[in-house]
N, C-alpha and C positions, 0 to 999 in steps of 0.2 A: 747217458745214452750208450748203448752198446756200439762196438765198432761197426757191426753190420748195419745198424740203423743209421749211423752217421754217414756211412758210405752210400746207402740207398738214397738218403735225403740229398746228399751232395750231388749225386747223379741226376736226380730230378731237377734240382735247382740250376744245374748247368743248362738245362733246356728252357728255363723260364727267365726271359729277359723282359719283364713286364713293362709296357709303355702305355701311359695314359693317353687314350684317345677320347675319353669321356671327360665330363666336368671334373675340376679339381685334379686328383690323381687316381681316379677310378678307372678300372679296366673292365670293359664290357664284352670283350671277345671270348665268349664262353662256348659258342657253337657256330658252325657254318650254316646250318639250317636257320638259326635265329638271325644271323647277320643278313641273310637274303631278304628278310622282311623287316630289317632295321630293328630287330629284337622286339617287334610288336607282338603281343600275345604270348610272351615267353612263359608266364605262369599258368597258361591255360591250354596251349596247343598240344603239348606232349606227343610230338611225332617221333621222338627218339629219346634215348636215355639222358641227353643233355638237359632235359627239363629239371634235373636235380639241382642245377646251379641256381634255380629260382624257386621252385615249389615242390617239396617232397610229397605233398598230398597227391600229385598227379601220377605217382607210381601205381595207383590203383587201376589205371587204364591199361596197364601192361599185363598180358596173359602168359607171356613167356619171358625168360631171361634175355636181357639185351645189353650189349656193350657198345659204347660210342667213344671213338678216339678222334681228337680235333687238333688241328694245327693252324694258327693264324699268323700271317706276317704283316706287320705294320710298317709302311714306308712313310715316315712323318717328316714334315718340314715346317720350321718356324724361324722367321727372320725378324730381328729387332733393329730398328733404326734410331740413332740418337738424334734428338731434336735440338738440344742445347749442350754446352760443355762448360762447366764452371771453371775449368782450368785454362780456357781460352785456346785450346788446341783445335785442330780441324775436326768437324763433326764425325768424320769417319772412324775416329778412335773409339766412339761409343757404339758403332755398328757391330752386330754379331749375327752370323748366319748359321743355319742348320744346327741349332742348339739342341734339338730333340733327336735322339738316336733312333735308328730303325730297331725293330724288335721282333722276336718270334715268341708267340704265346701258345703253349700247348695246354690240353685239358683231357681228362679221361673220366668216364662215367660208367657205372654198372648198376643194373637193376635186377633183382631176383624176387619174383613173386613167390610167396609161401603157400597161400591158398586164395580163395576168392575174396577174402577180407584183408589179408595182411601181405605186405611186401617190404623188402629192405633194399637199401642201395648205398653206394659209395661214390662220392664226387671228389675229384682232385683238380683244382683250377686256381687261377689268380684273380683276386677281387680288386686289388689296389696295386699300383706300381707307377714309378716315375723315374726317368733317366734324362736329365738335362745337363749339358756340359758347355762351359765357356773356356776360352783359352786361359792358360795360367797367368799371362801378363795382361789380362783384360783390365781396362781402366776401372771398372766398377767391380773389381774382384771381391770386395767385401760383401757384395750383395748377390753375386752370381756364383762363379766357381762350378763345382760339381754337386748335384743333388741326385742321389741314387737310392730309390726305395724299391725293394722287391718283396712280394708276399706270395705264399703258397698255402692254400687252404685244403686240409684233409677233412672231409665232411661226410660222415656216415649218417644215415637217416632211416626212418621207418614210416610207413603209411598204414592207415586203417580206414576201410570203407564202412562208414557208420550206417548209411542207408543207400538205396539205389541211386540217389542223387548226390549225396554229400560224402566227400572223402576228406580226411584230416591227415596232416603229416608233421613230423617232428625230427629235427636233426641237431647234431652238436658239431662244433668246429674246433680243430686244432690248427692254428695259423702260425706258420713260421715266417718271420720277417727279418730282412737284412737291410741295413741302411749305411750309407756313406754320405757325409757332408764335408765338403772342403771349400774353404774360402781363402782368398789371398788379399794382400794389402792394397794392391792397385794404387789409386790416387791418395791413399791414406799415408803414404810415405815409404821411405826405404826403397828397396828393389821391388818393382811392381809385382813380380811373381813370388815375392816372399810370402810364406804361409801365414795367414791370420790364425787358422786352426784347421785341423783334420780330425774328424770324428768317424769311427768305424765300430759297428756293433751288430749283434743279432739277438733274437729273442723269440720266445713262443708266447702266443696269446690264445685265449679260449672264449668261445661264444656259442650261440645257439640260433636256430631258425625254426619257424613254424609256417604252415601253409594250410589252405583249404581250397577245395575244388567243388563247385556246384554245377551239376550237369542237368540242364533243362531237358536235353535230349542228346543223342549221339552227335548231333550237328551244332549244338549250341551250349556253350559252357563259359563260366567265369572263374577265374582263379585269384586268390588273395595270398600274399606271402609277406613275411616279415623276417628280416635277418638282424640280429642284435649287433650292437657296437662291440668291437673287440679292442681292448686296451693293450697295447704292446709297450712293454718297458724294456728298452735296450740297455744292456750292460756292455760297454765297449771301451775302446782306447780313445783317448783324447790328447792331442798335442797342439798347443797354441800359446799365444801371448799370455792368456789368463792363467795358464798353468806354469808360467815361467819357462816355456820351451820344453818342459818335461813331459814324458808320456805317462799319463795317469788313467785310472779307471773312472768312468763317468756313467751317469744314468740319463737316458733320453726317453721321454714318454710321447707316444704318438697314438691318438685314437683313430681307429678305422671305423668310419661312421656307420650307424644303423641305416637300413633301407626298408622301405615298404612299397609294395607294388599291387596294382589291380590290373588284370588283363582279361581280355575277352576273345573268344573264337566263335565265329558264326559262318556256317556253310550256307550261303544264300541261294545257290543253285547246285545241281549235282556236280558241277565242275569248278565253281568259284567259291572261295572262302575269304572272309575279311577278318583281320586281327587288329587289336589295339592294346596299348599299355600306357600307364602313367606310373613312373618309378620315382619315388621320393627318397632323397638322401639327406640325412641329418648333418650337414656340413657345419652347422653352427657350433658343434662340439669341438671342431678343430680351431683352437684359438691362439696357439703359439707353438713354436719350436724352442725347447729349452733343454740344455744339458747342464747337469749340476754334479758337483763333487766337493767333499770337504777339503780336497787338495787344491781346489782353485781359489787361491787367496789373493790373487792380483786383480781384484774386482771391487767395485763399490758395494756390491751386494755379496756377502759371504756365501760361498759354495756355488755361485752362479758362474758357469764357465762360458755359456753362450745362451743368448735369448733373442728371439725374433718374434714380434707380434704378428699374428695372421688375422685377416679380416674375411671371414667366411660366413655365408648364410645358407640355410636349407635351400635345396633346389629341386626341380622336377624335370624329368626327361619324358617328353611326350612322343609316342611312336604310333604309326598306322602302317598296315601292310595288307597285301593281297596275295592269294595263291591261286594258280590255275592247274587243275588236274588234267594232264594230257596222257593218261594211261600209265605206263611205267615211268613217266617223267612228270615231276611237279615243278612248275615255274613260279618264281617269287619276285616281288618288288616291295620296297618300303621307303618310308621317309620318317625321320625323327628330328625333333628340336630339343637340344640339350641346353638348359639354361646355365649361364655362368654361375659358378658357385662361390668363387673367391676373388678377392682383389688381385689383379694381375701383377706379377712380379717377374724379375728376370729368372728366378729359379723355378717358378711354377707359372708359366704364361697362360693363365686361364681366361676364357672368353666364351661367348655363345658358340655352339656348334650345330651345324646342319648336316644331317646324314642322308645320302642318296644311295640306295642299295639295290642290287639284283642278285638272284641266286637260283639254284635248281637242285632237285634230288633225282637221282637215277636209281631205280630199283632193278638190280640184276636178276634177283629171284625172290622167293619168299623169305629168305634169311639174310641177304646181303644188299645193302644200299649205300650210295655215295652222295654226299652233299658238297656243293661248291658255291661260293659267294664272292662278290666283289662290292666294295663300298668306297665312295668318295666322301670324305668328311671335310667340310669347308668351315673356316672360322672367319668372322668379320674382323676388320681392322679395329684396333683399340689403342687408345693413348693412355699412358700411365706415368707415374713418377716413382723413383727409387731414391732413397736417402741413405747415405753412408757417411758417418761423421759429420763434418761441416758442409758436405756437398749434397745438393739435390739435383738429380738428373731427370730429364724428360725424354720419353721414348714413344715410338709408335711401333706396333707389332701386328703381324698377320701370319697365318699359317694354314696348312691343309695336310691331309693324309690320305693315302690309298691303302686299303686293307684287303688282302686276299686270304680266303679261308677255305680249307678242305676238311672233310670229315668222312669217316667210315663207320657204318653201323652194322652190327651182326646180331641176329636173333638166334638163340640156342634152342 
């Protein structure tokens, strides 16, 4: 990469501290307008350029160029309580609070119609991310520590209006990802905060997405969208017990799962519209975290520096929303249920999520509008186990998050 490209990318990534508020380590915060209706109808509504994050076919509805810039702030909280302690200490040594960091998630979208049939666009957003941190001397350091995954998707696309009712879209993605995994010995011996390993790396991955939009009328439409899996192969530094304490080069593979969505938009009265979505994510492809190198020889399996099995299943996120047209202001509300995707662990505390959202759009004039939204995400309490070496720990966890999002849209 040229120095200019590296500098531009680094500047963008400084703004992206992606934090999962959806199932697994998925990031949903792609727009303020979408957040207001709990992202219901995202592949069909097409009220601004942020529709590019879900369905490129919807660009056919735009008659003039449009730019949307989004910023979302996630204030997350997750507390873990230890239920038992194999080392016979007080249970409080297993407790850990506020393990999920707050985060700012930006996004930018641009759509340029070419003629009545063709349009092109560019989306830049984060689709996956996770930042969880435990204290360095935490008792279960071998299973907790720091887990930091950041992704940044650069996604150009094109749409074609095949008939008056049907539009099709196609996009390609270049995904930059950066990961840090750190684990400490904890109860496994030595100094509790002694490093078990530290892995840091970055990589590019590539994928594609397609979409379709069918318009029964201007007030009724359905959108379909599919985004391919992106396989990211990190090349990074690894320092740990299995490398003999030496810094070596390792490879870590992480699949960013494929998604498929069906969405609907129906304006049932001149002022009221209803929206809905079902978003499927192929989490079953995420089966393990494994770092390997031919320099990791202090292991029972040659070249294996670190390996952790993951137990994930495909999940569906269901969302419904409503909008009320009050002239130059549009009011929104929504609810979503996001199924648990993976087995809960200290590093990725996954569980069912319930979204309650409100939002509004204010149109200043024909060219400029602003979106604002607020969401409360509630997770049910869940009990789980974590095993490290000879120890098996039992935990109970519960968390929630408040998300605030703002967006500006400009039509050229």
